[in-house]
N, C-alpha and C positions, 0 to 999 in steps of 0.2 A: 351614636342615642336610635331602639331600638323604631322598628320603620313606624308600629305605633304611639308612639307619642314624638314620631316623629310632622311639625307642625307644614302643610299644606302652600302655594296660592294658587285658588282657584275665582276665573272673570266665568265671572256669565254676560253675558251681552246675547244684541244684535236688536231688529229692526218686532222680535215679537214681545207678549205680553208673559208673563210671569217672571224676569229676572229678581224683581223684586223680593217675588212671590216664592220663590226659589229657598233666595240667603234667608228669610222668616221660617218654612220651616228646614233646615239643616238651622239655624240659630232656634229653635223649638227642640231640636234632638239634641241637641251635640247639652239646653241646658236638662233636659229631661234628664240626659246624663250625669247629675253635676257638672256639668263646665260650665265656668264663669264665659259670658257674651256682653260684648259690646257692640254696641247697632249703632254706624252712625250714620246719618244722612246727608249729604249734600246735594243745595237748588232744595231743603223743603221748608215749608216753614209750616205748616198749620199740619196738625191731628190728625191722624188716618184710624181707621181700623186698630194696626196695629199698636198702636200708645193708650187709646186705650183696654182694647185689652191685657198689656204689660202695666198702664198702670192703677186697673185693675185684681192681677193676680204675679206679679213682679219676676214672671219669668228669669227678661232679661231687660238689660239698661237699650236704651232707646232712649239716643240725643239728635236734634235740628240745635244748629245758632242761627240758624237763616230769621230774619225778620224782617225777608222785603220778598214781595213774586216776583220771580224768579223769570219771568217774562217782563215783567215792566220797568221791574225796579234800574239809574242807572249800571252802569256795569260798573265803576270802579267800585259801585257801594259793595254791586254784588261780587268782586275780588276780596275785598274788602272779605265779607266775611267768606265765602270756601278757603282764602291763605289762614279763620282763625277754627274753619273744620279740620285742617289740615292737619293745622295744629295740638289738635284737638289730642289724632288719629295718631298720631305719635309720639303723644305724653302717651296715653294708655299704651300703644304698641309696644312701649320699650317700659312699661309700668310691671312688669311681668306679672299681673292678678287676672289674664282673662287669655282665657286657651285657644279662645272663635274672636276676632273684628272683623266684623264684618264692611267696609267702605259704601254704601250703597250710593250707588249715581254718581263714582267718582268717575268715568268716563268719559258724560257727560258734561260737568266741573271742568276738562281738561281738555272739550270738545267746543268750549266755549269758547277755552282761553281763558279762564276761573283759575286753576293753576299750570302748573307747565304737563309738558306729559316725566320732563324730567325730573323735575317734586319726586313726581311717583316713583320713577326707578326708587331713588333716595335711597324711599319708607320705603320698598322693597329689598330696597340692600340694610337694609338694618333690620329687620325684621327676626325673632328669636328663631329662634329654630322648634323649639316645641311647637307655634307661633299656629296654629291655623288663622290666614286673611284670605277674606273672601272681598276680589272691588265687583261690582254693578253697574248696570249702564252700555246705552247706543256708543256703537263707533269707539269700543277699545282701541286704545292703540297697538298697531303689530309692537312695538317694541317692546311691550308688556305682554302683549300674549305669546310674543320670545316668548319672554322672562318667567313664565308660569307656567304653574304643573298638570292642572287641569285648564280649562277651555272649553265654556259650553257656547252656542249661539243657538240664543231662540231667533228666530224666521216667521215670521207673520207671513200667513199662509191665508186667510180670513178674518177680521177680525169685523165686528158689528160697528165700532166709531163709523169705520168708513161708508158704513151704506147711514147712522145720522143715528146711532143707538147712545144716547148721552153716557158719562161716566156712573156707573153705579153706588154708590156707599153700597160697604161692605164685601161688595168685590171689585172690582177696581181701586178703592178708597177708604 
């Protein structure tokens, strides 16, 4: 397989803003080049700007299986939902239909103990050679970083949330 067709594993992590936004930019670029994209979100249960955009223009698929608020829901319910999302991710990954699979906030799901690092490593080991796989979220485990081909850390230097500015529709969500 030539290097142009080889799919890499990318990790976007860190405490700074922009991990999901970077992944969305990549999804847009790939779909613009005719690639088939699945964007699967962990720990998110409400539509954001990207959902409204994709529902109108259909450039790629965004999937949220979560129904519970990730801050208030019972842990066991969140674990069930995270497992369903991970199962869906594996189905999409192995289907052969996609060129790019993005697992948004998967590192946070690991950090919160909803899925395990071992489960994600198992997923990485099954990745088809031609699939580009992107994992986003704070707290990416060292074991996953070691296996990735590209790792970008977004680092917060200054953020308006720290001074009381609330998240803004169309900018942060």
